[in-house]
C-alpha positions as YAML, in Angstrom:
chain: A
units: angstrom
residues:
- id: 1
  name: MET
  ca: [13.80, 14.39, 12.09]
- id: 2
  name: LYS
  ca: [13.03, 10.69, 12.48]
- id: 3
  name: ILE
  ca: [10.17, 9.00, 10.59]
- id: 4
  name: LYS
  ca: [8.45, 5.88, 11.87]
- id: 5
  name: ILE
  ca: [6.11, 3.87, 9.65]
- id: 6
  name: ARG
  ca: [3.50, 1.92, 11.61]
- id: 7
  name: LEU
  ca: [-0.08, 0.69, 11.43]
- id: 8
  name: ALA
  ca: [-2.71, 3.34, 12.12]
- id: 9
  name: LYS
  ca: [-4.81, 3.25, 15.27]
- id: 10
  name: PRO
  ca: [-8.63, 3.59, 15.16]
- id: 11
  name: GLU
  ca: [-8.54, 6.72, 17.31]
- id: 12
  name: GLU
  ca: [-6.34, 8.47, 14.73]
- id: 13
  name: ILE
  ca: [-9.05, 8.65, 12.06]
- id: 14
  name: THR
  ca: [-9.78, 12.35, 12.69]
- id: 15
  name: THR
  ca: [-6.11, 13.28, 12.24]
- id: 16
  name: ILE
  ca: [-5.92, 11.14, 9.11]
- id: 17
  name: LEU
  ca: [-8.98, 12.78, 7.57]
- id: 18
  name: GLU
  ca: [-7.65, 16.27, 8.33]
- id: 19
  name: LEU
  ca: [-4.30, 15.43, 6.73]
- id: 20
  name: GLN
  ca: [-6.05, 13.93, 3.71]
- id: 21
  name: SER
  ca: [-8.11, 17.08, 3.21]
- id: 22
  name: GLN
  ca: [-4.99, 19.27, 3.42]
- id: 23
  name: ALA
  ca: [-3.09, 17.10, 0.94]
- id: 24
  name: LEU
  ca: [-5.93, 17.05, -1.58]
- id: 25
  name: THR
  ca: [-6.60, 20.78, -1.26]
- id: 26
  name: PHE
  ca: [-3.01, 21.96, -1.68]
- id: 27
  name: LEU
  ca: [-1.37, 19.27, -3.81]
- id: 28
  name: SER
  ca: [-4.14, 18.62, -6.34]
- id: 29
  name: ALA
  ca: [-5.01, 22.25, -7.14]
- id: 30
  name: ILE
  ca: [-2.94, 22.32, -10.33]
- id: 31
  name: ASP
  ca: [-4.73, 19.37, -11.95]
- id: 32
  name: TYR
  ca: [-8.25, 19.60, -10.50]
- id: 33
  name: THR
  ca: [-10.90, 22.25, -9.91]
- id: 34
  name: ALA
  ca: [-12.17, 23.16, -6.44]
- id: 35
  name: THR
  ca: [-15.39, 21.25, -7.16]
- id: 36
  name: GLU
  ca: [-13.47, 18.13, -8.18]
- id: 37
  name: ILE
  ca: [-11.23, 18.36, -5.11]
- id: 38
  name: GLU
  ca: [-14.25, 18.65, -2.81]
- id: 39
  name: ALA
  ca: [-15.75, 15.52, -4.43]
- id: 40
  name: MET
  ca: [-12.49, 13.66, -3.83]
- id: 41
  name: ILE
  ca: [-12.32, 14.81, -0.20]
- id: 42
  name: GLN
  ca: [-15.86, 13.58, 0.47]
- id: 43
  name: THR
  ca: [-15.52, 10.19, -1.24]
- id: 44
  name: GLN
  ca: [-12.04, 9.51, 0.14]
- id: 45
  name: GLY
  ca: [-13.27, 10.48, 3.60]
- id: 46
  name: LYS
  ca: [-16.02, 7.88, 3.34]
- id: 47
  name: ALA
  ca: [-13.49, 5.28, 2.17]
- id: 48
  name: ARG
  ca: [-11.34, 5.88, 5.27]
- id: 49
  name: THR
  ca: [-14.28, 5.49, 7.67]
- id: 50
  name: ASP
  ca: [-15.56, 2.29, 6.03]
- id: 51
  name: CYS
  ca: [-12.63, 0.42, 7.63]
- id: 52
  name: GLN
  ca: [-12.18, -1.88, 4.64]
- id: 53
  name: GLU
  ca: [-8.47, -1.24, 4.28]
- id: 54
  name: ILE
  ca: [-5.07, -1.57, 5.88]
- id: 55
  name: VAL
  ca: [-3.67, 1.83, 6.83]
- id: 56
  name: PHE
  ca: [-0.09, 2.79, 7.63]
- id: 57
  name: VAL
  ca: [0.93, 6.17, 9.01]
- id: 58
  name: ALA
  ca: [4.22, 8.06, 8.88]
- id: 59
  name: GLU
  ca: [4.93, 9.47, 12.30]
- id: 60
  name: GLU
  ca: [7.42, 12.28, 12.65]
- id: 61
  name: GLN
  ca: [9.40, 12.12, 15.87]
- id: 62
  name: GLU
  ca: [11.28, 15.20, 16.94]
- id: 63
  name: THR
  ca: [12.73, 16.21, 20.28]
- id: 64
  name: SER
  ca: [12.14, 19.54, 21.93]
- id: 65
  name: PRO
  ca: [13.24, 20.79, 25.34]
- id: 66
  name: ILE
  ca: [10.65, 20.60, 28.10]
- id: 67
  name: ASP
  ca: [12.52, 23.22, 30.09]
- id: 68
  name: ILE
  ca: [15.33, 25.51, 28.93]
- id: 69
  name: SER
  ca: [17.08, 24.87, 32.23]
- id: 70
  name: ARG
  ca: [17.25, 21.14, 31.53]
- id: 71
  name: THR
  ca: [19.26, 19.22, 28.96]
- id: 72
  name: HIS
  ca: [16.99, 16.21, 28.39]
- id: 73
  name: ASN
  ca: [14.27, 16.17, 25.72]
- id: 74
  name: ILE
  ca: [10.91, 14.53, 25.17]
- id: 75
  name: PRO
  ca: [9.69, 13.19, 21.81]
- id: 76
  name: GLN
  ca: [6.99, 15.14, 19.96]
- id: 77
  name: LYS
  ca: [5.01, 12.86, 17.61]
- id: 78
  name: LYS
  ca: [3.00, 14.01, 14.62]
- id: 79
  name: ILE
  ca: [1.35, 12.08, 11.78]
- id: 80
  name: ILE
  ca: [2.59, 13.56, 8.50]
- id: 81
  name: GLY
  ca: [1.36, 10.97, 6.00]
- id: 82
  name: PHE
  ca: [-0.52, 7.72, 5.49]
- id: 83
  name: SER
  ca: [-1.11, 4.99, 2.93]
- id: 84
  name: CYS
  ca: [-4.05, 2.60, 2.39]
- id: 85
  name: LEU
  ca: [-4.28, -0.88, 0.90]
- id: 86
  name: SER
  ca: [-7.67, -2.48, 0.25]
- id: 87
  name: SER
  ca: [-8.40, -5.36, 2.61]
- id: 88
  name: HIS
  ca: [-10.06, -7.41, -0.14]
- id: 89
  name: SER
  ca: [-8.20, -6.67, -3.37]
- id: 90
  name: ALA
  ca: [-4.81, -5.74, -4.80]
- id: 91
  name: ASP
  ca: [-5.65, -2.03, -4.89]
- id: 92
  name: ILE
  ca: [-3.87, 0.94, -3.36]
- id: 93
  name: ASN
  ca: [-6.62, 3.19, -2.02]
- id: 94
  name: GLY
  ca: [-4.41, 6.22, -1.52]
- id: 95
  name: ILE
  ca: [-1.17, 7.74, -0.29]
- id: 96
  name: TYR
  ca: [-1.29, 11.19, 1.27]
- id: 97
  name: ILE
  ca: [1.54, 13.34, 2.59]
- id: 98
  name: HIS
  ca: [1.29, 16.65, 4.45]
- id: 99
  name: PRO
  ca: [2.05, 19.47, 1.97]
- id: 100
  name: ASP
  ca: [5.03, 20.59, 4.09]
- id: 101
  name: ARG
  ca: [6.61, 17.12, 3.96]
- id: 102
  name: ILE
  ca: [6.49, 16.20, 0.26]
- id: 103
  name: ARG
  ca: [9.64, 15.13, -1.62]
- id: 104
  name: GLN
  ca: [11.28, 13.78, 1.54]
- id: 105
  name: ASN
  ca: [10.96, 10.05, 0.66]
- id: 106
  name: ILE
  ca: [8.04, 9.66, 3.08]
- id: 107
  name: GLY
  ca: [5.59, 8.63, 0.36]
- id: 108
  name: THR
  ca: [7.99, 5.96, -0.88]
- id: 109
  name: GLN
  ca: [8.35, 4.52, 2.64]
- id: 110
  name: LEU
  ca: [4.55, 4.39, 3.01]
- id: 111
  name: LEU
  ca: [4.24, 2.74, -0.40]
- id: 112
  name: GLN
  ca: [6.85, 0.14, 0.50]
- id: 113
  name: ALA
  ca: [4.92, -0.70, 3.67]
- id: 114
  name: ILE
  ca: [1.75, -1.61, 1.77]
- id: 115
  name: GLU
  ca: [3.73, -3.39, -0.95]
- id: 116
  name: ALA
  ca: [5.23, -5.62, 1.74]
- id: 117
  name: VAL
  ca: [1.74, -6.52, 2.96]
- id: 118
  name: ALA
  ca: [0.60, -7.16, -0.62]
- id: 119
  name: ILE
  ca: [3.51, -9.57, -1.14]
- id: 120
  name: GLU
  ca: [2.58, -11.39, 2.09]
- id: 121
  name: LYS
  ca: [-0.92, -11.75, 0.65]
- id: 122
  name: ARG
  ca: [0.67, -13.20, -2.53]
- id: 123
  name: TYR
  ca: [-0.61, -10.41, -4.75]
- id: 124
  name: ARG
  ca: [1.41, -10.62, -7.94]
- id: 125
  name: ARG
  ca: [0.44, -7.13, -9.07]
- id: 126
  name: LEU
  ca: [-0.77, -3.96, -7.35]
- id: 127
  name: TRP
  ca: [-3.12, -1.46, -8.96]
- id: 128
  name: VAL
  ca: [-3.84, 2.18, -8.23]
- id: 129
  name: SER
  ca: [-6.17, 4.83, -9.64]
- id: 130
  name: SER
  ca: [-3.67, 7.65, -9.38]
- id: 131
  name: ALA
  ca: [-4.54, 11.32, -9.19]
- id: 132
  name: LEU
  ca: [-2.92, 13.20, -12.06]
- id: 133
  name: ASN
  ca: [-0.52, 15.00, -9.72]
- id: 134
  name: ALA
  ca: [0.75, 11.66, -8.33]
- id: 135
  name: ILE
  ca: [1.61, 9.94, -11.64]
- id: 136
  name: LYS
  ca: [5.32, 10.83, -11.51]
- id: 137
  name: PHE
  ca: [5.54, 9.60, -7.92]
- id: 138
  name: TYR
  ca: [4.21, 6.15, -8.82]
- id: 139
  name: GLN
  ca: [6.35, 5.97, -11.97]
- id: 140
  name: ALA
  ca: [9.44, 6.73, -9.88]
- id: 141
  name: ASN
  ca: [8.50, 3.72, -7.72]
- id: 142
  name: GLY
  ca: [8.13, 1.27, -10.59]
- id: 143
  name: TYR
  ca: [4.47, 1.66, -11.55]
- id: 144
  name: GLN
  ca: [3.42, 1.75, -15.18]
- id: 145
  name: LYS
  ca: [0.60, 3.81, -16.59]
- id: 146
  name: LYS
  ca: [-1.95, 1.58, -18.31]
- id: 147
  name: SER
  ca: [-4.71, 4.01, -19.24]
- id: 148
  name: TYR
  ca: [-6.69, 7.06, -18.22]
- id: 149
  name: GLN
  ca: [-10.18, 6.79, -16.76]
- id: 150
  name: ARG
  ca: [-12.90, 9.17, -15.65]
- id: 151
  name: LEU
  ca: [-14.41, 8.22, -12.31]
- id: 152
  name: GLN
  ca: [-17.76, 9.53, -11.13]
- id: 153
  name: LEU
  ca: [-17.55, 10.84, -7.57]
- id: 154
  name: ASN
  ca: [-20.66, 12.51, -6.16]
- id: 155
  name: ASN
  ca: [-21.87, 13.11, -9.74]
- id: 156
  name: ILE
  ca: [-18.56, 14.79, -10.58]
- id: 157
  name: HIS
  ca: [-16.29, 13.20, -13.18]
- id: 158
  name: ILE
  ca: [-12.65, 12.95, -12.09]
- id: 159
  name: SER
  ca: [-9.78, 12.03, -14.42]
- id: 160
  name: VAL
  ca: [-7.30, 9.50, -13.00]
- id: 161
  name: ALA
  ca: [-4.51, 7.32, -14.34]
- id: 162
  name: ILE
  ca: [-4.78, 3.55, -13.96]
- id: 163
  name: MET
  ca: [-1.33, 2.26, -12.99]
- id: 164
  name: SER
  ca: [0.12, -1.05, -11.85]
- id: 165
  name: LYS
  ca: [3.31, -2.74, -10.69]
- id: 166
  name: GLN
  ca: [4.24, -6.40, -10.76]
- id: 167
  name: LEU
  ca: [5.40, -7.41, -7.29]
- id: 168
  name: ILE
  ca: [6.00, -11.14, -7.76]
- id: 169
  name: PRO
  ca: [7.61, -12.20, -11.06]
- id: 170
  name: LEU
  ca: [6.18, -15.09, -13.07]
- id: 171
  name: THR
  ca: [7.93, -18.43, -12.77]
- id: 172
  name: GLU
  ca: [9.46, -20.02, -15.88]
- id: 173
  name: SER
  ca: [6.60, -22.52, -16.10]
- id: 174
  name: GLU
  ca: [4.05, -19.72, -15.82]
- id: 175
  name: LYS
  ca: [5.83, -17.81, -18.58]
- id: 176
  name: ALA
  ca: [5.75, -20.92, -20.77]
- id: 177
  name: ILE
  ca: [2.02, -21.43, -20.14]
- id: 178
  name: ARG
  ca: [1.37, -17.78, -20.99]
- id: 179
  name: LYS
  ca: [3.31, -18.12, -24.25]
- id: 180
  name: ILE
  ca: [1.32, -21.22, -25.16]
- id: 181
  name: GLY
  ca: [-1.89, -19.34, -24.42]
- id: 182
  name: VAL
  ca: [-0.88, -16.42, -26.63]
- id: 183
  name: LEU
  ca: [0.11, -18.81, -29.42]
- id: 184
  name: ALA
  ca: [-3.19, -20.67, -29.14]
- id: 185
  name: ILE
  ca: [-5.15, -17.43, -29.41]
- id: 186
  name: ALA
  ca: [-3.12, -16.40, -32.47]
- id: 187
  name: ILE
  ca: [-3.72, -19.75, -34.19]
- id: 188
  name: PHE
  ca: [-7.45, -19.61, -33.38]
- id: 189
  name: THR
  ca: [-7.68, -16.05, -34.76]
- id: 190
  name: ILE
  ca: [-5.94, -17.04, -38.01]
- id: 191
  name: PHE
  ca: [-8.15, -20.11, -38.37]
- id: 192
  name: ALA
  ca: [-11.28, -18.00, -37.79]
- id: 193
  name: ILE
  ca: [-10.17, -15.49, -40.44]
- id: 194
  name: ILE
  ca: [-9.55, -18.31, -42.93]
- id: 195
  name: LEU
  ca: [-13.05, -19.71, -42.29]
- id: 196
  name: ILE
  ca: [-14.64, -16.29, -42.76]
- id: 197
  name: VAL
  ca: [-12.74, -15.69, -46.02]
- id: 198
  name: PHE
  ca: [-13.68, -19.17, -47.23]
- id: 199
  name: ALA
  ca: [-17.33, -18.61, -46.33]
- id: 200
  name: LEU
  ca: [-17.44, -15.24, -48.11]
- id: 201
  name: GLY
  ca: [-15.81, -16.76, -51.16]
- id: 202
  name: ASN
  ca: [-18.57, -19.36, -51.42]
- id: 203
  name: PHE
  ca: [-21.40, -16.92, -50.72]
...
């Protein structure tokens, strides 16, 4: 089996939506109810058709005989996963793999494709609102969990994990400026506390 990662084509939207529905239905069932999954399918479907994102697909290329009497083969192509990066912000909008193709490094390849685009755009850090069942996948690829959040999708509240990964390290000068900023905030806080204590003492 050979996997090719490439940009999606507009005419592939129906296939992408079908794959997305399958992935959400079968891979999210442990962490979400049927009602929550349906809300995710509907809102994620709308996100795909809004065309405000960069989409990569994983295309499986196999060979199968066209005639048992012949020895040459023809390639059979099938989309088995896709990933989405927002066109206007440093946000991953989703990574979906066909349930039969999980744990085969396909998700990581799709993630690397959008990370490469993000670096070209000079995004220092990428963010993702990860489904609960995808937390370990993102952690394995260097993302850190920052917090949990409840999103409202079609009047249904969905729990997700907010995660991020730094793509472009800070320069030494930027690190120094950040340290100065932290020190300045600390000094200001201490000074403010002293003023408050002094004011209360004279009240």
